[in-house]
C-alpha positions in Angstrom: 0.0 0.0 0.0 1.6 3.2 -1.2 0.3 6.9 -1.2 1.8 9.7 -3.3 0.6 13.2 -2.7 -0.3 15.0 -5.9 -2.0 18.1 -4.5 -2.7 19.6 -1.1 -4.5 22.7 0.0 -4.4 24.2 3.5 -7.5 26.0 4.6 -9.0 27.9 7.5 -12.0 26.0 8.7 -15.0 28.4 9.0 -17.3 28.4 12.1 -20.6 26.7 11.2 -23.3 29.3 11.4 -27.0 28.3 11.8 -26.3 25.0 10.1 -24.1 26.2 7.3 -20.4 26.3 6.6 -21.1 28.9 3.9 -18.6 27.5 1.4 -18.2 24.5 -1.0 -15.3 22.4 -1.9 -14.4 21.7 -5.6 -11.9 19.0 -6.6 -10.8 18.0 -10.1 -9.1 14.7 -10.1 -8.1 15.1 -13.7 -5.8 18.2 -13.3 -5.4 17.7 -9.5 -6.9 21.1 -8.7 -8.6 22.1 -5.4 -10.6 25.2 -4.8 -13.2 26.7 -2.4 -16.2 28.8 -3.4 -18.5 30.8 -1.1 -22.2 30.0 -0.7 -24.2 33.1 -1.6 -27.4 33.9 0.4 -29.4 33.5 -2.8 -28.2 29.9 -3.0 -29.3 29.2 0.5 -32.6 30.9 0.1 -33.5 29.0 -3.1 -31.7 25.7 -2.9 -31.6 25.3 1.0 -28.8 22.6 1.1 -28.4 18.9 0.4 -29.9 17.9 -2.9 -30.6 21.5 -3.7 -26.9 22.5 -3.4 -25.9 19.4 -5.4 -28.3 20.2 -8.3 -27.1 23.9 -8.5 -23.5 22.9 -8.5 -24.2 20.2 -11.2 -26.2 22.6 -13.3 -23.1 24.8 -13.6 -20.7 21.9 -14.1 -22.3 20.1 -17.0 -23.7 20.9 -20.4 -26.7 19.5 -22.2 -24.3 17.3 -24.2 -22.5 16.0 -21.2 -22.7 12.2 -20.7 -22.1 10.2 -17.5 -18.6 9.2 -18.5 -17.4 12.6 -19.5 -14.8 14.3 -17.3 -17.1 17.3 -16.5 -19.8 15.0 -15.0 -19.8 16.0 -11.4 -20.4 13.9 -8.3 -21.8 16.2 -5.7 -22.3 15.3 -2.0 -24.0 17.5 0.6 -25.8 17.2 3.8 -28.0 20.1 4.8 -28.5 22.7 7.5 -30.0 20.2 9.9 -27.6 17.5 8.9 -25.3 16.4 11.8 -27.6 17.3 14.6 -27.0 14.5 17.2 -30.2 15.0 19.2 -32.9 14.9 16.5 -33.7 11.5 15.1 -32.6 10.8 11.5 -30.3 13.8 11.1 -27.2 12.2 9.6 -28.0 12.0 5.9 -26.0 12.8 2.8 -27.4 13.3 -0.6 -25.3 12.4 -3.7 -26.0 13.4 -7.3 -24.4 12.8 -10.7 -25.4 12.2 -14.3 -26.5 8.5 -14.3 -25.2 5.8 -16.7 -28.7 4.2 -16.4 -30.8 7.3 -17.1 -28.5 9.7 -18.9 -29.8 12.5 -16.6 -29.4 13.7 -13.1 -29.9 11.2 -10.3 -29.9 11.6 -6.6 -29.5 9.2 -3.7 -30.1 9.7 0.0 -27.7 7.8 2.3 -26.8 7.5 6.0 -23.3 7.2 7.5 -21.1 10.0 8.8 -19.6 11.5 5.7 -22.1 14.3 5.0 -22.2 15.7 8.5 -18.4 15.3 8.9 -17.9 17.1 5.5 -19.9 20.1 6.7 -18.3 20.2 10.1 -14.9 20.0 8.3 -16.0 23.3 6.7 -17.9 22.5 3.5 -21.6 22.5 2.8 -21.1 20.5 -0.4 -18.3 18.7 -2.3 -18.1 18.7 -6.1 -15.7 16.2 -7.8 -15.0 16.4 -11.5 -12.4 15.1 -14.0 -10.8 11.7 -14.5 -7.6 10.6 -12.9 -4.9 8.7 -14.8 -4.2 6.7 -11.7 -6.3 5.6 -8.7 -6.6 8.4 -6.2 -7.9 9.0 -2.7 -9.3 12.5 -1.7 -8.7 13.4 1.9 -10.6 16.2 3.7 -9.1 16.7 7.2 -11.3 19.2 9.2 -9.1 19.0 12.2 -5.8 19.9 10.5 -7.4 22.0 7.9 -6.2 20.5 4.7 -7.5 18.8 1.6 -5.3 16.3 -0.3 -5.4 14.3 -3.5 -3.2 11.2 -3.1 -2.4 8.6 -5.7 -2.9 5.2 -4.2 -1.3 1.9 -5.1 -2.0 -1.7 -3.9 -5.2 -0.8 -2.0 -7.9 -3.5 -1.7 -10.7 -3.5 -4.3 -13.7 -4.4 -2.2 -15.4 -1.8 0.0 -15.1 -3.7 3.3 -11.3 -4.2 3.1 -10.7 -0.8 1.6 -12.7 1.2 4.2 -11.0 -0.7 7.0 -7.6 0.0 5.7 -8.3 3.7 5.1 -10.0 4.2 8.5 -6.9 2.7 10.2 -4.5 4.9 8.1 -6.1 8.2 8.7 -7.7 7.8 12.2 -4.7 8.6 14.3 -6.0 6.3 16.9 -9.6 7.7 16.8 -11.5 5.6 14.2 -14.8 7.2 15.0 -13.4 10.4 13.5 -13.2 8.9 10.0 -15.9 8.3 7.3 -15.0 6.8 4.0 -16.9 6.8 0.7 -16.0 4.0 -1.7 -17.4 1.9 -4.5 -15.9 -1.4 -5.7 -15.3 -3.8 -8.6 -19.0 -4.2 -9.3 -19.3 -0.5 -9.8 -16.4 -0.6 -12.2 -17.8 -3.4 -14.3 -21.5 -2.5 -14.4 -23.9 0.4 -14.5 -25.4 -0.5 -11.1 -22.6 0.9 -9.0 -23.4 2.2 -5.6 -21.4 4.2 -3.1 -20.7 2.8 0.4 -20.7 5.5 3.2 -19.0 4.4 6.3 -19.2 5.0 10.0 -17.2 3.4 12.8 -19.2 1.2 15.2 -17.5 1.7 18.5 -19.4 -1.1 20.2 -18.4 -3.7 17.6 -15.1 -2.1 16.8 -15.6 -2.3 13.1 -16.5 -0.1 10.1 -20.1 -0.2 9.1 -21.9 0.9 5.9 -24.9 2.6 4.3 -25.3 2.8 0.6 -26.1 5.5 -1.9 -27.5 2.9 -4.2 -29.7 4.3 -6.9 -28.7 5.3 -10.4 -25.1 4.0 -10.8 -23.3 6.9 -9.1 -20.7 4.4 -7.9 -20.1 3.6 -11.6 -19.3 7.3 -12.2 -17.0 7.2 -9.1 -15.0 4.3 -10.5 -14.9 5.8 -14.0 -13.2 8.8 -12.5 -10.6 6.4 -11.0 -11.4 7.5 -7.5 -10.6 4.8 -4.9 -12.2 6.6 -2.0 -13.1 9.9 -0.3 -12.0 10.2 3.3 -13.2 12.9 5.8 -11.9 13.4 9.3 -13.7 15.2 12.1 -13.9 15.0 15.9 -16.7 15.3 18.4 -20.2 16.4 17.6 -22.7 18.1 20.0 -25.8 20.2 19.8 -23.5 23.2 19.5 -21.6 22.0 16.4 -24.2 23.3 14.0 -24.4 26.6 16.0 -28.2 26.7 15.8 -30.0 30.0 15.9 -32.0 28.8 19.0 -30.4 25.9 20.8 -33.1 25.8 23.5 -35.9 25.5 20.9 -33.9 22.9 19.1 -33.3 20.9 22.3 -37.0 21.1 23.2 -38.4 19.8 19.8 -35.6 17.2 19.5 -36.5 15.8 22.9 -40.2 15.6 22.1 -39.6 13.6 18.9 -36.9 11.3 20.3 -39.0 10.5 23.4 -42.0 9.7 21.3 -40.0 7.3 19.2 -38.5 5.5 22.2 -42.0 5.2 23.7 -43.9 4.2 20.5 -41.5 2.2 18.3 -41.8 -0.9 20.5 -45.6 -0.7 20.2 -45.6 -0.1 16.4 -42.9 -1.4 14.0 -40.1 -2.2 16.4 -37.6 -0.7 14.0 -34.9 -0.5 16.7 -35.1 -4.3 16.8 -35.9 -5.4 13.3 -35.4 -2.3 11.0 -37.6 -2.4 7.9 -37.9 -6.2 7.8 -41.4 -5.8 9.3 -42.6 -4.7 5.8 -42.3 -8.2 4.3 -45.3 -9.6 6.1 -47.3 -6.4 5.6 -46.6 -6.3 1.9 -47.4 -10.0 1.5 -50.7 -9.6 3.4 -51.8 -6.8 1.0 -50.6 -8.5 -2.2 -47.9 -6.0 -2.6 -44.7 -8.1 -2.2 -43.0 -8.4 -5.6 -42.7 -12.0 -6.5 -41.2 -13.5 -9.7 -40.4 -10.2 -11.4 -43.5 -8.4 -10.0 -45.8 -11.0 -11.6 -47.4 -11.8 -8.2 -47.9 -9.9 -5.0 -47.8 -12.6 -2.4 -46.3 -16.1 -1.7 -47.0 -18.5 1.2 -43.2 -18.9 1.6 -42.8 -15.2 2.7 -42.7 -16.3 6.3 -39.3 -17.8 5.6 -37.9 -14.3 5.0 -40.0 -12.1 7.3 -39.3 -10.1 10.4 -39.3 -13.1 12.8 -36.5 -14.8 10.9 -34.2 -11.7 10.8 -34.9 -10.8 14.4 -33.2 -14.0 15.3 -30.4 -13.4 12.9 -29.6 -9.7 13.7 -26.8 -9.0 16.2 -28.6 -7.3 19.1 -27.7 -3.7 20.2 -28.0 -0.1 19.2 -27.7 0.3 15.4 -28.1 3.9 14.4 -26.2 5.1 11.3 -25.9 8.6 12.9 -25.2 9.6 16.5 -28.3 9.8 18.7 -30.9 8.6 16.2 -33.5 6.8 18.3 -35.0 4.9 15.3 -31.7 2.9 15.2 -32.8 0.8 12.3 -29.3 -0.1 10.7 -29.1 -3.7 11.8 -26.7 -6.4 10.7 -25.8 -10.1 11.1 -22.6 -11.1 12.8 -20.5 -14.2 11.9 -22.1 -14.9 8.6 -20.2 -17.3 6.4 -20.6 -16.9 2.6 -20.8 -20.1 0.6 -19.4 -18.6 -2.6 -17.0 -15.9 -3.9 -13.8 -14.5 -2.5 -15.1 -14.5 1.1 -16.2 -18.2 0.9 -15.8 -19.9 4.3 -14.8 -16.6 6.1 -16.8 -15.1 8.9 -18.1 -11.6 8.0 -20.5 -9.0 9.3 -23.5 -8.2 7.0 -24.9 -4.7 7.1 -28.6 -5.5 6.6 -30.8 -6.7 5.0 -33.4 -4.1 4.8 -36.9 -4.6 3.2 -35.8 -3.5 -0.3 -33.0 -6.1 -0.4 -35.2 -8.9 1.0 -37.9 -8.3 -1.6 -35.7 -7.5 -4.5 -33.1 -10.2 -4.0 -35.5 -12.7 -2.3 -39.1 -12.9 -3.3 -38.7 -11.2 -6.6 -36.2 -13.8 -7.6 -38.4 -16.6 -6.2 -35.8 -17.1 -3.5 -37.1 -17.6 0.0 -33.9 -18.5 1.8 -32.7 -15.8 4.3 -29.1 -16.9 4.0 -29.0 -16.5 0.2 -30.4 -13.0 0.7 -27.7 -12.3 3.3 -25.0 -13.4 0.9 -26.3 -11.3 -2.0 -26.6 -8.4 0.4 -23.0 -8.8 1.6 -21.5 -9.2 -1.9 -23.5 -6.3 -3.3 -22.0 -4.1 -0.6 -18.5 -5.5 -1.0 -18.6 -5.1 -4.8 -20.4 -1.7 -4.7 -23.6 -2.8 -6.3 -27.2 -1.5 -5.8 -29.3 -4.3 -4.3 -32.5 -2.9 -5.8 -31.2 -2.8 -9.4 -29.5 -6.1 -8.9 -32.7 -7.8 -7.6 -35.1 -6.2 -10.2 -32.6 -6.8 -13.0 -32.0 -10.5 -12.3 -35.7 -11.0 -11.8 -36.2 -9.6 -15.3 -33.6 -12.0 -16.7 -35.2 -14.9 -14.9 -38.6 -14.2 -16.4 -37.0 -13.8 -19.9 -35.4 -17.2 -19.4 -38.6 -18.9 -18.3 -40.5 -17.3 -21.2 -37.8 -18.6 -23.6 -36.9 -15.1 -24.7 -33.3 -16.0 -23.9 -31.7 -19.4 -23.4 -28.6 -21.1 -22.1 -26.7 -20.2 -25.2 -27.1 -16.5 -24.2 -26.6 -17.0 -20.5 -23.4 -19.0 -20.9 -25.1 -22.2 -19.5 -26.7 -20.6 -16.4 -30.2 -22.0 -15.7 -31.8 -18.8 -14.6 -35.2 -20.1 -13.4 -37.0 -18.4 -10.6 -35.8 -19.8 -7.3 -32.4 -21.0 -8.6 -30.3 -19.3 -5.9 -27.1 -21.0 -7.1 -27.4 -19.5 -10.6 -28.3 -16.1 -9.1 -25.1 -16.1 -7.0 -23.0 -17.1 -10.0 -24.6 -14.3 -12.1 -24.0 -11.8 -9.3 -20.2 -12.6 -9.2 -20.1 -12.3 -13.0 -21.7 -8.9 -12.9 -19.2 -7.7 -10.4 -16.2 -9.0 -12.4 -17.6 -8.0 -15.8 -17.5 -11.5 -17.0 -19.8 -13.8 -19.1 -23.5 -13.1 -19.3 -23.1 -10.8 -16.2 -21.3 -8.3 -18.3 -24.6 -7.8 -20.3 -26.9 -8.0 -17.3 -24.9 -5.3 -15.5 -25.8 -2.8 -18.1 -29.3 -2.6 -16.7 -32.8 -3.5 -17.9 -33.1 -0.7 -20.5 -30.0 -1.8 -22.3 -30.7 -5.5 -21.8 -34.1 -5.1 -23.6 -32.3 -3.7 -26.7 -29.7 -6.5 -26.7 -32.3 -9.2 -26.1 -34.5 -7.9 -29.0 -31.8 -6.8 -31.4 -29.2 -9.6 -30.9 -31.2 -12.5 -29.5 -34.4 -12.1 -31.4 -36.7 -11.7 -28.4 -40.1 -10.1 -28.7 -39.5 -6.4 -28.1 -43.1 -5.7 -27.0 -43.0 -8.4 -24.3 -39.7 -7.1 -23.1 -41.2 -3.6 -22.8 -44.1 -4.9 -20.8 -42.1 -6.9 -18.2 -38.8 -4.9 -18.1 -39.4 -3.1 -14.8 -37.6 0.2 -15.4 -38.7 3.8 -15.9 -36.4 6.4 -17.2 -33.7 3.7 -17.2 -33.9 3.1 -13.4 -35.0 -0.3 -12.1 -38.1 -0.3 -10.0 -37.9 -0.4 -6.2 -39.8 -3.2 -4.5 -43.5 -2.5 -4.4 -46.3 -3.9 -6.5 -48.4 -1.1 -8.1 -51.0 -2.9 -10.3 -53.9 -2.0 -8.0 -52.7 1.5 -7.1 -53.0 4.1 -9.8 -51.6 6.7 -7.5 -48.5 4.7 -6.9 -48.1 4.1 -10.6 -47.9 7.8 -10.9 -45.5 7.9 -7.9 -43.1 5.7 -9.8 -43.7 7.0 -13.4 -43.6 10.7 -12.6 -40.7 10.5 -10.1 -37.9 12.7 -11.4 -35.1 10.2 -11.4 -37.0 7.0 -12.3 -39.0 4.4 -10.5 -38.1 5.0 -6.9 -40.5 5.2 -4.0 -38.7 8.0 -2.1 -40.9 10.7 -3.8 -44.3 9.2 -3.1 -45.4 6.0 -1.4 -49.2 6.1 -1.8 -50.2 2.5 -2.1 -52.0 2.2 1.2 -53.7 5.6 1.0 -55.0 4.7 -2.5 -55.6 1.0 -2.5 -56.3 0.1 1.1 -57.9 3.2 2.5 -59.4 4.7 -0.7 -58.6 8.2 0.6 -58.2 9.5 -3.0 -60.9 8.2 -5.3 -60.8 11.0 -7.8 -58.0 12.1 -10.2 -57.9 15.5 -8.5 -57.3 13.9 -5.1 -54.6 11.6 -6.5 -53.0 14.6 -8.2 -53.1 16.5 -4.9 -51.3 13.6 -3.1 -48.8 13.4 -6.0 -48.1 17.1 -5.4 -47.9 17.2 -1.6 -46.0 14.0 -0.8 -43.2 14.4 -3.4 -42.7 18.0 -2.3 -42.6 17.1 1.4 -40.3 14.1 0.9 -38.0 16.3 -1.3 -37.5 18.5 1.8 -35.8 15.8 3.7 -33.1 15.6 1.0 -32.6 19.4 1.2 -32.1 19.4 4.9 -29.9 16.3 5.6 -32.7 14.2 7.1 -34.1 10.7 7.0 -37.8 10.3 6.4 -38.4 7.3 8.7 -39.0 9.4 11.9 -41.7 11.3 10.0 -44.2 8.5 9.3 -42.9 5.1 10.2 -43.5 5.8 13.9 -46.5 8.1 14.4 -48.3 9.8 17.4 -50.9 7.6 19.1 -53.7 10.1 18.2 -52.5 10.4 14.6 -55.4 8.3 13.2 -57.9 10.8 14.6 -56.4 13.8 12.9 -57.9 15.3 9.7 -55.0 14.1 7.5 -53.4 11.1 9.2 -51.2 10.2 6.2 -49.4 13.5 6.5 -48.6 13.1 10.2 -49.1 16.8 10.7 -47.8 16.9 14.3 -44.4 15.8 12.9 -44.6 18.2 10.1 -45.1 21.0 12.6 -42.1 19.7 14.6 -39.9 19.6 11.5 -40.9 23.3 10.8 -39.9 24.2 14.3 -36.6 22.2 13.9 -35.7 24.1 10.7 -36.5 27.4 12.4 -34.5 26.6 15.5 -31.4 25.7 13.4 -31.4 28.3 10.7 -33.2 31.2 12.3 -35.4 31.3 9.2 -39.1 31.2 10.3 -40.9 28.4 8.7 -44.5 27.3 8.9 -45.6 23.8 7.7 -47.0 25.1 4.4 -43.7 26.8 3.7 -42.0 23.4 3.5 -43.9 22.6 0.3 -43.1 25.8 -1.5 -39.5 25.5 -0.4 -39.3 22.0 -2.0 -41.3 23.1 -5.1 -38.4 25.3 -6.2 -35.9 22.5 -6.1 -38.3 19.9 -7.5 -39.2 22.1 -10.5 -35.6 23.0 -11.1 -34.7 19.3 -11.3 -37.5 18.8 -13.8 -36.0 21.6 -15.9 -32.6 20.0 -15.5 -34.0 16.7 -16.9 -35.5 18.8 -19.8 -32.1 20.3 -20.4 -30.6 16.8 -20.7 -33.1 15.8 -23.4 -35.7 14.2 -21.0 -38.4 15.7 -18.7 -41.4 15.4 -21.0 -44.6 13.4 -20.8 -43.2 10.6 -23.0 -40.5 10.0 -20.3 -43.0 9.4 -17.6 -44.1 6.1 -19.0 -43.9 2.9 -17.1 -44.0 -0.8 -18.2 -47.4 -2.3 -18.3 -46.5 -4.9 -15.7 -46.6 -2.0 -13.2 -50.1 -1.1 -14.4 -51.9 -4.5 -14.8 -51.5 -8.2 -15.7 -49.4 -8.8 -18.8 -49.9 -12.5 -19.1 -52.9 -14.8 -19.0 -51.2 -16.6 -16.0 -51.1 -13.3 -14.1 -54.8 -12.6 -14.9 -55.9 -16.0 -13.9 -54.0 -15.9 -10.6 -56.3 -13.1 -9.5 -59.2 -14.0 -11.9 -62.0 -13.2 -9.4 -60.5 -9.7 -8.7 -60.0 -8.8 -12.3 -63.4 -10.2 -13.5 -65.1 -8.2 -10.8 -63.3 -5.0 -12.0 -64.3 -5.6 -15.6 -67.9 -5.9 -14.6 -67.8 -2.8 -12.5 -66.2 -0.8 -15.3 -68.0 -2.1 -18.3 -71.2 -3.8 -16.9 -72.6 -7.3 -17.0 -71.0 -9.6 -19.6 -67.7 -7.8 -19.5 -66.1 -10.8 -17.8 -67.2 -13.2 -20.6 -64.8 -14.3 -23.2 -61.2 -15.7 -23.1 -58.6 -14.6 -20.6 -56.6 -13.1 -23.5 -59.5 -10.9 -24.5 -60.0 -9.8 -20.9 -56.3 -9.0 -20.5 -56.5 -6.8 -23.5 -59.8 -5.1 -22.4 -58.4 -4.4 -18.9 -55.1 -3.1 -20.4 -56.7 -0.4 -22.6 -58.8 0.9 -19.6 -55.9 1.0 -17.2 -53.5 2.7 -19.7 -56.1 5.3 -20.3 -56.5 5.9 -16.6 -52.7 6.4 -16.3 -52.7 9.0 -19.0 -55.6 10.8 -17.3 -53.7 10.8 -14.1 -50.7 12.5 -15.9 -53.1 15.2 -17.0 -54.3 15.9 -13.5 -50.8 15.8 -11.9 -49.2 18.1 -14.5 -52.1 20.6 -14.0 -51.7 20.5 -10.2 -48.0 21.0 -10.4 -48.2 24.0 -12.7 -46.8 22.1 -15.8 -47.9 22.0 -19.4 -49.8 19.0 -20.7 -46.4 17.8 -21.9 -45.1 17.8 -18.4 -42.9 20.9 -18.5 -43.0 23.6 -15.8 -44.6 26.8 -17.1 -42.8 30.2 -17.1 -45.4 31.3 -14.5 -44.5 28.4 -12.3 -40.7 29.0 -12.3 -41.3 32.7 -11.7 -43.6 32.0 -8.7 -40.9 29.8 -7.3 -38.0 32.2 -7.9 -36.1 29.9 -10.2 -36.7 32.0 -13.3 -32.9 32.3 -14.0 -32.0 33.3 -17.6 -30.6 29.8 -18.3 -33.8 28.2 -17.0 -36.0 30.4 -19.2 -33.7 29.6 -22.1 -34.3 25.8 -21.6 -38.1 26.4 -21.4 -38.1 28.5 -24.5 -36.0 26.0 -26.5 -38.7 23.5 -25.6 -41.5 25.7 -26.8 -42.6 27.0 -23.3 -42.8 30.8 -23.2 -45.6 31.5 -20.8 
């Protein structure tokens, strides 16, 4: 292991003021340059922090012609004004953005771990990294000694676990908790599904732990730039570190929310014991657990991979991915022994699994073995691969194999039937190493569809129906066939089919709170805007609505958990000194949300045609799917079209239902675009961007170039 300094910069760390360092750090690993830029008040007022700062920096860094593997593509990382508060639950988030190899547009990912808060406390509200290095480099940000360095690195480990352990040891100076590392891995290098691992040091277990910025292939961009790792060093954190405007008010509201979680979590979802694994049985009960590439929504074997199983496997103890977070949902499994790959036969610690991994790499593959899921989880982290894209992508391949759209000649001999866990593990290792059939699979579903149709002769129409991606991003793990609102939540999400903008299945399908298009459109306005706000401020959304007040069900809008919304407004005011009422949260987020839509438009996307989703997300594609829920679908046809509508063959009924549901989705688009202040083509109007204060000349120029002048 050898390090050679290529560039260093000494700096005077600024005092944090009301949640801001008021400067950003810019590193070009191509020409080894380092610079610091101030954060103007206008930038804070309009873009707030976190994802907002990332988007603004990226907008200035790239052009409409920039592609993901161009040197000017910027990876930006920021926390937010509330990020790093140790007393308020869920306040340790980082938000990462870049142009995605999967979507060809801007993608963002929200992640735990210590890097974002440490970056800010080291003196920088955001980090922008551009360029491509000719040799592997490590970027070091030392907030205690006041220097930034770019170091060429030789003979470092490839996988994230070994690499983070080595770098934590090297830079810690005896205090490993002072270090956070960002890294990717060989899977990110050889596929488009690369994730970034953000570390924190677990003092109880005396080991480095991880959270992942998984979505959109940002780890692939990281590896393409030849960055081995980012390292930040900081020391102790207290309520004073953010220098809040009103520390007493902050302490008061933080105490209320933390106390509520400690009291109610054991009575509700027990996230401090089992994390998000409780969702498996809930999703299965409501026919929402993706099974066999989203073909079905439940399976009797789900009990083999539900909360009770993982509760016994999880290593007990506090598992927060940020200091003082009482949700403490970041669980893991100690002394797990993989059966395959480079760690075969060795005892390892697995960070996870969480619900998305269990559903994506378990039920969606027809795999109901908790140990296989743990092994996939472990290797995805070690290789730097997004478990959601891996699970959804392999599920697509398995269905193609079973439908004989591809065969063993194409797969290199792998028998990729649903439930074949051995073949799934072999394919995962191939993806990570860029070998065999895995080299094609790792390009993502969108590109696989083109290859399977163009080179293997597969039916392109069927591939479009069952290829679970939108805008190039693989679906996260929820069934949407019976929830029109959630179809919109996936299809109209800015970065692709990810549930972090809107999760409306229960409100729509179970509670029927939004029967009209206008009510669905209102929900698809409010919820994405409110959830966007967490990414601006450096927050996790779980404390908002995964643990709720005991009287929440009796409030006028229980889905919004308005008591918590009020607390978040008080929290923001206490830290920043900027008075905020709950309704102001939505307008604050609208500015950034609409700016990102215009950003997509600038990159050649961001129109109605780009908000499409595969029909598998809308309704049954195959006769088998229809007949598995025949009573349900027949009843729906009769309700829609009247007596006799359920007569005829299953093929005829599939076609009839399809036309109706596709029409419904298009009508939903109309209602949502109108509510958001967009044109019928899904583009923000000039009036909207003016109302939100983002009518910059370059924004208006993009709108004008796309025919929007009013």
